[in-house]
C-alpha positions in Angstrom: 22.4 66.9 11.0 20.1 64.7 13.2 20.3 61.5 15.2 18.2 58.3 14.9 17.8 56.0 17.9 15.8 52.9 18.4 15.1 50.0 20.7 16.0 51.5 24.0 14.1 48.9 25.9 14.0 50.6 29.2 17.8 50.6 29.4 18.5 54.0 31.1 22.2 53.7 31.3 22.5 53.1 27.6 20.1 55.9 26.7 21.9 58.4 28.9 25.2 57.5 27.3 23.8 57.9 23.8 22.0 61.2 24.6 25.3 62.6 26.1 27.2 61.7 22.9 24.5 63.3 20.8 24.7 66.5 22.8 28.5 66.5 22.7 28.4 66.3 18.9 26.1 69.3 18.8 23.2 67.4 17.3 19.9 69.2 18.0 17.3 66.9 16.6 16.6 63.2 17.5 14.2 60.8 15.9 13.3 57.7 17.9 12.0 54.6 16.0 10.2 53.1 19.0 10.5 50.3 21.5 11.3 52.8 24.2 10.1 50.3 26.7 10.0 46.5 27.2 12.7 44.1 28.6 14.6 46.6 30.8 14.2 48.0 34.3 13.6 51.8 33.8 10.6 52.3 31.5 9.4 55.5 33.3 12.7 57.3 33.1 13.3 56.3 29.5 9.8 57.5 28.4 10.4 60.8 30.2 13.8 61.3 28.5 12.5 60.4 25.0 9.5 62.8 25.4 11.9 65.5 26.5 14.7 65.0 23.9 13.2 63.5 20.8 11.5 65.6 18.0 9.7 62.4 16.8 9.0 59.1 18.4 7.3 56.2 16.6 5.3 53.2 17.9 7.4 50.0 18.3 5.9 46.6 18.9 6.8 46.6 22.6 5.3 50.0 23.1 2.2 48.7 21.3 2.2 45.5 23.5 2.4 47.4 26.8 -0.4 49.8 25.6 -2.6 47.0 24.3 -1.7 43.3 24.5 1.5 41.4 23.8 0.6 39.2 20.7 3.0 36.5 19.5 5.5 37.3 22.2 7.6 34.7 23.9 7.0 34.1 27.6 9.9 36.2 28.7 8.9 39.2 26.6 5.3 38.9 27.6 6.1 38.9 31.3 8.3 42.0 30.8 5.4 43.7 29.1 3.0 43.0 31.9 5.5 44.1 34.5 6.2 47.3 32.6 2.5 48.1 32.3 2.0 47.5 36.1 4.9 49.8 36.9 3.6 52.6 34.7 0.1 52.2 36.1 1.4 52.2 39.7 3.0 55.7 39.4 1.6 57.8 42.3 2.1 61.1 40.4 -1.2 61.1 38.5 0.1 63.9 36.1 3.2 61.9 35.3 1.3 58.7 34.9 -1.3 60.2 32.5 1.5 62.0 30.5 3.3 58.7 29.8 0.1 56.8 28.8 -1.0 59.7 26.6 2.5 59.7 25.0 2.3 56.0 24.3 -1.3 56.2 23.0 -0.5 58.9 20.4 2.7 57.5 18.9 2.5 57.4 15.1 3.6 54.4 13.1 5.6 56.2 10.4 7.1 59.6 9.7 8.3 60.9 6.3 10.1 64.1 5.5 12.5 65.2 2.7 12.2 61.8 0.9 13.3 60.0 4.1 11.0 57.5 5.8 11.1 56.5 9.5 9.4 53.3 10.8 10.1 50.9 13.6 10.1 47.6 11.7 9.6 47.8 7.9 8.1 49.9 5.2 5.5 47.2 4.5 4.5 46.5 8.1 5.8 49.4 10.2 5.3 47.9 13.7 6.2 44.3 13.6 7.8 42.9 10.5 11.4 41.7 10.9 13.9 42.3 8.1 16.9 40.2 9.1 20.3 40.5 7.4 20.1 36.8 6.4 16.8 37.5 4.6 18.8 38.7 1.6 19.7 35.0 1.1 16.9 33.1 2.8 13.9 35.3 1.9 14.9 37.8 -0.8 11.3 38.3 -1.8 10.5 39.8 1.6 13.3 42.3 1.2 12.2 43.2 -2.4 8.6 43.5 -1.3 9.6 46.1 1.2 11.5 48.1 -1.4 8.4 47.9 -3.6 6.4 49.5 -0.7 9.1 52.1 0.0 7.8 55.5 -1.0 11.1 57.3 -0.2 14.7 57.3 -1.2 16.0 56.3 2.3 14.3 54.5 5.1 15.4 54.1 8.7 14.3 51.1 10.7 15.1 49.3 13.9 13.3 46.2 15.4 15.9 43.5 14.7 18.6 45.3 16.8 21.1 44.5 14.0 22.6 47.6 12.3 23.5 47.8 8.6 22.3 48.8 5.2 19.9 46.9 2.9 20.0 47.6 -0.9 17.4 46.3 -3.4 19.7 43.8 -5.1 18.9 42.5 -2.4 22.1 43.0 -0.4 23.0 43.7 3.2 26.2 45.3 4.6 26.8 45.5 8.4 28.6 48.7 9.4 32.1 47.2 9.6 31.8 46.0 6.0 30.8 49.3 4.5 33.5 50.7 2.1 33.8 53.8 4.2 33.0 52.2 7.6 31.4 53.4 9.8 29.9 55.7 7.2 27.3 54.9 4.5 27.4 57.3 1.6 24.0 58.1 0.1 23.9 57.9 -3.7 21.2 57.3 -6.3 20.4 53.8 -5.0 17.6 53.5 -2.5 18.5 52.0 0.9 16.9 50.7 4.1 19.1 51.5 7.0 18.8 49.6 10.3 20.1 51.9 13.0 20.7 49.1 15.6 19.7 49.2 19.2 20.4 51.6 22.1 19.5 49.3 24.9 19.8 45.7 23.6 22.2 45.2 20.6 22.0 41.7 19.0 25.0 41.8 16.6 27.4 40.3 19.2 28.6 43.8 20.1 27.3 44.8 23.5 27.9 48.6 23.0 24.9 50.9 22.6 24.2 51.8 18.9 22.6 54.6 17.0 23.2 56.7 13.8 24.1 60.3 13.1 22.6 61.6 9.8 24.6 64.2 7.9 22.7 66.5 5.6 23.2 69.2 3.0 23.4 72.8 4.3 20.4 75.1 3.3 22.5 76.7 0.6 22.9 73.3 -1.2 26.5 72.7 -0.1 27.5 69.6 1.8 27.5 69.6 5.6 30.8 69.6 7.4 32.5 66.2 7.1 30.1 64.9 4.4 31.7 62.9 1.7 29.1 62.4 -1.0 26.3 64.1 -3.0 22.7 64.1 -2.0 20.3 61.9 -4.1 17.0 62.5 -5.8 15.3 65.0 -3.4 16.9 63.4 -0.3 18.8 65.9 1.7 20.9 63.2 3.4 24.5 62.9 2.4 25.8 60.3 4.8 24.8 58.0 7.6 27.3 57.4 10.4 27.0 54.3 12.6 28.0 55.0 16.2 28.8 52.5 19.0 29.4 53.5 22.6 30.4 51.6 25.8 28.0 52.2 28.7 27.6 50.9 32.3 26.2 47.4 31.5 26.8 46.2 35.0 24.4 48.8 36.5 21.6 47.7 34.1 22.3 44.1 34.7 22.1 44.4 38.4 18.8 46.3 38.2 17.2 43.5 36.0 18.5 40.7 38.3 16.8 42.5 41.3 13.4 42.4 39.6 11.8 39.0 39.9 9.3 39.6 37.0 12.2 40.2 34.6 14.0 37.0 33.5 17.7 36.8 34.3 18.4 36.1 30.6 17.4 39.7 29.8 20.4 40.8 32.0 23.0 38.3 30.9 22.4 38.8 27.2 23.5 42.4 27.5 27.1 41.3 28.1 27.1 39.3 24.9 25.2 41.6 22.5 22.7 39.0 21.6 
């Protein structure tokens, strides 16, 4: 069993809530799909926690933008990136400053293990391609092209902040429409699973989101609580979508107190958009 988190966006209160829930469940390993920073008020603390708690962390487009340059970002996102960079650079503890920059500079763009792929955005363009739920209707070729590039049975992504499961029909199910909601059972059909966002959900649900992945035991039996068989070399039985309430007010007040961060970044947290 392991957890997959994504799109923290410097939201410390949401991250702490998610990490506490992961610990309470007894989950030992965490994979982070990137965008640890950007938008929110606590980039230093979030970077430190992810370094400490996550077995793997990938490069997200906001991590990349802070490290290099924000390309094709709107003005609000660009300003947040520059503020984040300045805050990281102004750290007086040289050891802590260097550790964070080195961490950002060495983030991989993909990770694959046991026929499971992890990327921030998409199999085709791991850092910055959006696969939106509506693409199954408006741009099905984009969805199909990503399945063609998928070299695994199961892929976990973030980036759009909208959780759910893509199939190569193409088809998309949000968590509440899954037959065994909030669980997705792994079968012989390949899937791209969006884990949602820890720090800035955009599915009109303001609660922090992540997934718990249930695996086979080493002896080949199902893990406790697992409902289905594993598929084609993929050890995963089941994906559980988790939503958690956190102290949104605390995060909002921090953002509103920072002139460089647009007030919209605070207010949108209440609406999950």
